[in-house]
DSSP file (Angstrom, degrees, kcal/mol; ACC not computed):
  #  RESIDUE AA STRUCTURE BP1 BP2  ACC     N-H-->O    O-->H-N    N-H-->O    O-->H-N    TCO  KAPPA ALPHA  PHI   PSI    X-CA   Y-CA   Z-CA
    1    1 A M     >        0   0    0      0, 0.0     4,-2.4     0, 0.0     5,-0.2   0.000 360.0 360.0 360.0 -27.3    6.1    4.8   10.8
    2    2 A F  H  >  +     0   0    0      1,-0.2     4,-3.0     2,-0.2     5,-0.2   0.916 360.0  52.2 -59.8 -41.5    3.5    7.4   10.1
    3    3 A T  H  > S+     0   0    0      1,-0.2     4,-2.3     2,-0.2    -1,-0.2   0.904 109.4  48.6 -62.5 -41.4    5.7    9.1    7.5
    4    4 A A  H  > S+     0   0    0      2,-0.2     4,-2.0     1,-0.2    -1,-0.2   0.918 113.7  46.6 -64.4 -43.1    6.3    5.8    5.7
    5    5 A L  H  X S+     0   0    0     -4,-2.4     4,-2.8     2,-0.2    -2,-0.2   0.901 111.0  52.5 -65.3 -40.8    2.5    5.1    5.7
    6    6 A Q  H  X S+     0   0    0     -4,-3.0     4,-2.6    -5,-0.2     5,-0.3   0.906 108.2  51.4 -61.0 -42.0    1.8    8.6    4.5
    7    7 A T  H  X S+     0   0    0     -4,-2.3     4,-2.6     2,-0.2     5,-0.4   0.907 111.6  46.9 -61.9 -42.8    4.3    8.1    1.6
    8    8 A I  H  X>S+     0   0    0     -4,-2.0     4,-2.1     3,-0.2     5,-1.5   0.936 113.4  48.3 -64.7 -46.8    2.6    4.9    0.6
    9    9 A L  H  <5S+     0   0    0     -4,-2.8     6,-2.4     1,-0.2     4,-0.2   0.903 120.0  36.4 -62.3 -42.5   -0.9    6.4    0.8
   10   10 A T  H  <5S+     0   0    0     -4,-2.6    -1,-0.2     4,-0.2    -2,-0.2   0.872 125.7  37.8 -80.4 -36.7    0.0    9.5   -1.2
   11   11 A G  H  <5S+     0   0    0     -4,-2.6    -3,-0.2    -5,-0.3    -2,-0.2   0.943 130.2  20.6 -81.0 -50.4    2.4    7.9   -3.7
   12   12 A K  T  <5S+     0   0    0     -4,-2.1    -3,-0.2    -5,-0.4    -2,-0.1   0.787 131.7  38.2 -95.8 -29.3    0.9    4.5   -4.5
   13   13 A L  S   <S-     0   0    0     -5,-1.5    -3,-0.2    -4,-0.2    -4,-0.1   0.411 100.0-129.0-103.7   2.1   -2.8    4.9   -3.5
   14   14 A K        +     0   0    0     -6,-0.3     2,-0.3     1,-0.2    -4,-0.2   0.815  46.0 162.8  59.7  37.4   -3.0    8.5   -4.8
   15   15 A V        -     0   0    0     -6,-2.4    -1,-0.2    -9,-0.1    -2,-0.1  -0.687  49.4-101.2 -84.5 140.8   -4.5   10.0   -1.7
   16   16 A S    >>  -     0   0    0     -2,-0.3     3,-1.9    13,-0.2     4,-0.7  -0.430  27.7-133.7 -62.1 127.8   -4.3   13.8   -1.4
   17   17 A P  G >4 S+     0   0    0      0, 0.0     3,-0.8     0, 0.0    -1,-0.1   0.826 102.7  59.8 -56.2 -34.6   -1.4   14.6    0.9
   18   18 A D  G 34 S+     0   0    0      1,-0.2    -2,-0.1     3,-0.0    -3,-0.0   0.683 102.0  54.9 -70.8 -14.4   -3.4   17.2    2.9
   19   19 A K  G <4 S+     0   0    0     -3,-1.9     2,-1.2     1,-0.1    -1,-0.2   0.705  84.7  91.4 -86.3 -21.7   -5.9   14.5    3.8
   20   20 A V    <<  +     0   0    0     -3,-0.8    -1,-0.1    -4,-0.7   -14,-0.0  -0.634  52.5 141.9 -85.0  97.6   -3.4   12.1    5.4
   21   21 A T    >   -     0   0    0     -2,-1.2     3,-1.1     4,-0.1    41,-0.4  -0.867  64.6-108.1-126.4 161.9   -3.2   13.0    9.1
   22   22 A P  T 3  S+     0   0    0      0, 0.0    41,-2.5     0, 0.0    42,-0.4   0.814 120.8  50.4 -59.8 -28.4   -2.9   10.8   12.1
   23   23 A E  T 3  S+     0   0    0     39,-0.2    -3,-0.1    38,-0.1     0, 0.0   0.589  87.0 110.7 -86.5 -10.5   -6.5   11.5   13.0
   24   24 A A    <   -     0   0    0     -3,-1.1    38,-2.6    37,-0.1    39,-0.3  -0.291  56.6-145.7 -67.5 147.6   -7.9   10.7    9.5
   25   25 A T     >  -     0   0    0     36,-0.2     4,-1.5    37,-0.1     5,-0.1  -0.607  29.9-104.1-103.3 170.3  -10.0    7.6    9.0
   26   26 A L  H  >>S+     0   0    0      1,-0.2     5,-2.6    -2,-0.2     4,-0.6   0.886 124.8  53.3 -60.2 -37.8  -10.1    5.3    6.0
   27   27 A Q  H >45S+     0   0    0      1,-0.2     3,-0.9     2,-0.2    -1,-0.2   0.891 103.4  56.3 -65.3 -38.8  -13.4    7.0    5.1
   28   28 A D  H 345S+     0   0    0      1,-0.3    -1,-0.2     2,-0.1    -2,-0.2   0.858 110.7  45.2 -58.8 -34.9  -11.8   10.4    5.3
   29   29 A L  H 3<5S-     0   0    0     -4,-1.5    -1,-0.3    -3,-0.1    -2,-0.2   0.537 113.8-118.6 -87.7  -6.8   -9.3    9.3    2.7
   30   30 A G  T <<5 +     0   0    0     -3,-0.9     2,-0.4    -4,-0.6    -3,-0.2   0.783  60.6 152.0  75.5  26.9  -11.9    7.7    0.5
   31   31 A L      < -     0   0    0     -5,-2.6    -1,-0.2    -6,-0.1     2,-0.2  -0.771  25.9-163.8 -95.8 134.5  -10.4    4.2    0.8
   32   32 A D     >  -     0   0    0     -2,-0.4     4,-1.7     1,-0.0     3,-0.2  -0.434  41.7 -86.7-103.6-176.9  -12.6    1.1    0.5
   33   33 A S  H  > S+     0   0    0      1,-0.2     4,-1.9     2,-0.2     5,-0.1   0.842 127.1  54.8 -63.0 -34.2  -11.9   -2.4    1.5
   34   34 A L  H  > S+     0   0    0      1,-0.2     4,-2.1     2,-0.2    -1,-0.2   0.894 106.6  51.6 -65.8 -39.0  -10.2   -3.2   -1.8
   35   35 A S  H  > S+     0   0    0      1,-0.2     4,-2.4     2,-0.2    -1,-0.2   0.867 107.9  52.5 -63.0 -36.3   -7.8   -0.3   -1.3
   36   36 A V  H  X S+     0   0    0     -4,-1.7     4,-2.4     2,-0.2    -1,-0.2   0.863 106.5  52.4 -70.5 -35.4   -7.0   -1.7    2.2
   37   37 A V  H  X S+     0   0    0     -4,-1.9     4,-1.7     2,-0.2    -2,-0.2   0.936 111.7  46.8 -61.5 -45.7   -6.1   -5.1    0.7
   38   38 A E  H  X S+     0   0    0     -4,-2.1     4,-2.4     1,-0.2    -2,-0.2   0.902 110.4  53.4 -62.2 -41.0   -3.8   -3.3   -1.7
   39   39 A L  H  X S+     0   0    0     -4,-2.4     4,-2.8     1,-0.2     5,-0.2   0.907 105.9  52.3 -61.0 -43.1   -2.3   -1.3    1.2
   40   40 A S  H  X S+     0   0    0     -4,-2.4     4,-1.8     1,-0.2    11,-0.3   0.881 111.1  48.0 -62.5 -37.1   -1.6   -4.5    3.2
   41   41 A I  H  X S+     0   0    0     -4,-1.7     4,-2.6     2,-0.2    -1,-0.2   0.915 112.4  48.2 -68.6 -43.0    0.3   -5.9    0.2
   42   42 A I  H  X S+     0   0    0     -4,-2.4     4,-3.5     2,-0.2     5,-0.5   0.908 109.8  52.5 -63.6 -42.6    2.3   -2.7   -0.4
   43   43 A V  H  X>S+     0   0    0     -4,-2.8     4,-2.1     1,-0.2     6,-1.2   0.912 112.3  45.9 -60.2 -43.0    3.2   -2.5    3.3
   44   44 A E  H  X5S+     0   0    0     -4,-1.8     4,-1.0     4,-0.2    -2,-0.2   0.934 118.5  41.3 -65.7 -44.7    4.5   -6.1    3.2
   45   45 A N  H  <5S+     0   0    0     -4,-2.6    -2,-0.2     2,-0.2    -3,-0.2   0.913 125.8  32.6 -70.0 -43.0    6.4   -5.5    0.0
   46   46 A D  H  <5S+     0   0    0     -4,-3.5    -3,-0.2    -5,-0.2    -2,-0.2   0.857 134.1  24.3 -85.2 -37.2    7.8   -2.1    0.8
   47   47 A L  H  <5S-     0   0    0     -4,-2.1    -3,-0.2    -5,-0.5    -2,-0.2   0.548  95.3-124.8-108.4  -9.8    8.3   -2.2    4.5
   48   48 A G     << +     0   0    0     -4,-1.0     2,-0.6    -5,-0.6    -4,-0.2   0.747  65.9 134.1  72.2  23.0    8.6   -6.0    5.1
   49   49 A V        -     0   0    0     -6,-1.2     2,-0.7    -9,-0.1    -1,-0.2  -0.927  48.3-146.8-111.5 118.6    5.8   -5.9    7.6
   50   50 A K        +     0   0    0     -2,-0.6     2,-0.3    22,-0.2    -9,-0.1  -0.743  34.4 152.3 -87.3 117.7    3.1   -8.7    7.3
   51   51 A I        -     0   0    0     -2,-0.7    -7,-0.2   -11,-0.3    -8,-0.1  -0.991  38.6-122.0-146.9 135.7   -0.2   -7.3    8.3
   52   52 A S     >  -     0   0    0     -2,-0.3     4,-1.8     1,-0.1     5,-0.1  -0.358  19.2-122.1 -80.5 157.9   -3.7   -8.4    7.2
   53   53 A D  H  > S+     0   0    0      1,-0.2     4,-2.6     2,-0.2     5,-0.2   0.845 114.0  58.7 -64.1 -33.2   -6.2   -6.1    5.6
   54   54 A D  H  > S+     0   0    0      2,-0.2     4,-1.7     1,-0.2    -1,-0.2   0.901 104.7  49.6 -62.8 -40.8   -8.6   -7.0    8.5
   55   55 A E  H  > S+     0   0    0      1,-0.2     4,-0.7     2,-0.2    -1,-0.2   0.899 112.2  47.9 -64.9 -39.4   -6.1   -5.7   11.0
   56   56 A L  H >< S+     0   0    0     -4,-1.8     3,-0.7     1,-0.2    -2,-0.2   0.890 109.7  52.6 -67.1 -39.2   -5.8   -2.5    9.0
   57   57 A L  H 3< S+     0   0    0     -4,-2.6    -1,-0.2     1,-0.2    -2,-0.2   0.820 104.8  56.9 -64.7 -31.0   -9.6   -2.2    8.7
   58   58 A D  H 3< S+     0   0    0     -4,-1.7    -1,-0.2    -5,-0.2    -2,-0.2   0.703  82.9  99.2 -74.4 -19.7   -9.9   -2.5   12.5
   59   59 A A    <<  -     0   0    0     -4,-0.7     6,-0.1    -3,-0.7     4,-0.0  -0.535  67.7-149.2 -70.3 128.0   -7.6    0.4   13.1
   60   60 A P  S    S+     0   0    0      0, 0.0     2,-0.3     0, 0.0   -34,-0.2   0.797  73.5  15.6 -71.4 -27.3   -9.8    3.5   13.9
   61   61 A T  S  > S-     0   0    0    -36,-0.1     4,-1.9     1,-0.1   -36,-0.2  -0.886  78.2-107.4-140.0 169.3   -7.4    6.1   12.4
   62   62 A I  H  > S+     0   0    0    -38,-2.6     4,-2.5   -41,-0.4   -39,-0.2   0.862 120.5  55.7 -65.9 -35.6   -4.3    6.3   10.1
   63   63 A G  H  > S+     0   0    0    -41,-2.5     4,-2.1   -39,-0.3    -1,-0.2   0.913 107.7  47.4 -61.5 -43.3   -2.2    7.1   13.2
   64   64 A A  H  > S+     0   0    0    -42,-0.4     4,-2.3     2,-0.2    -1,-0.2   0.866 111.1  52.5 -65.7 -36.0   -3.4    3.9   14.9
   65   65 A M  H  X S+     0   0    0     -4,-1.9     4,-2.4     2,-0.2    -2,-0.2   0.920 109.3  48.5 -64.1 -44.9   -2.6    2.0   11.7
   66   66 A A  H  X S+     0   0    0     -4,-2.5     4,-2.4     1,-0.2    -2,-0.2   0.882 110.7  51.7 -63.2 -38.4    0.9    3.4   11.6
   67   67 A E  H  X S+     0   0    0     -4,-2.1     4,-2.4     2,-0.2    -2,-0.2   0.911 109.6  49.5 -64.3 -42.7    1.3    2.4   15.3
   68   68 A L  H  X S+     0   0    0     -4,-2.3     4,-1.9     2,-0.2    -2,-0.2   0.914 111.9  47.5 -62.4 -44.5    0.2   -1.1   14.5
   69   69 A I  H  X S+     0   0    0     -4,-2.4     4,-1.7     1,-0.2    -1,-0.2   0.899 111.3  52.4 -63.0 -41.2    2.6   -1.4   11.6
   70   70 A G  H  X S+     0   0    0     -4,-2.4     4,-1.1     1,-0.2    -2,-0.2   0.894 107.8  50.7 -62.5 -41.2    5.4    0.1   13.8
   71   71 A E  H  < S+     0   0    0     -4,-2.4     3,-0.3     1,-0.2    -1,-0.2   0.888 110.6  49.7 -63.2 -39.1    4.7   -2.6   16.5
   72   72 A R  H  < S+     0   0    0     -4,-1.9    -1,-0.2     1,-0.2    -2,-0.2   0.813 110.6  49.7 -69.0 -30.0    4.9   -5.3   13.9
   73   73 A S  H  < S+     0   0    0     -4,-1.7    -1,-0.2    -5,-0.1    -2,-0.2   0.656  87.0 103.6 -86.3 -14.7    8.2   -4.0   12.5
   74   74 A A  S  < S-     0   0    0     -4,-1.1     2,-0.1    -3,-0.3    -3,-0.0  -0.451  82.5-108.2 -68.5 136.4    9.9   -3.8   15.8
   75   75 A P              0   0    0      0, 0.0    -1,-0.1     0, 0.0    -2,-0.1  -0.383 360.0 360.0 -64.6 142.0   12.4   -6.6   16.5
   76   76 A V              0   0    0     -4,-0.1    -2,-0.1    -2,-0.1    -3,-0.0   0.443 360.0 360.0 -91.0 360.0   11.2   -9.0   19.1
């Protein structure tokens, strides 16, 4: 799931690819709350995973965010 999130961040939100690591924070990537709202919409549209911007904001790192998205996409 990290690769899919990395693709979204670099492609659609124009984050520099060298900045997107599992340990990176939203602040490291220069993303604000509006960017996170946009990210939650893109994740739902592109990956079919419904996740709120608040949940994404609560994730401490991009890796944790990818893990959360992965958990949501797993069949129950």
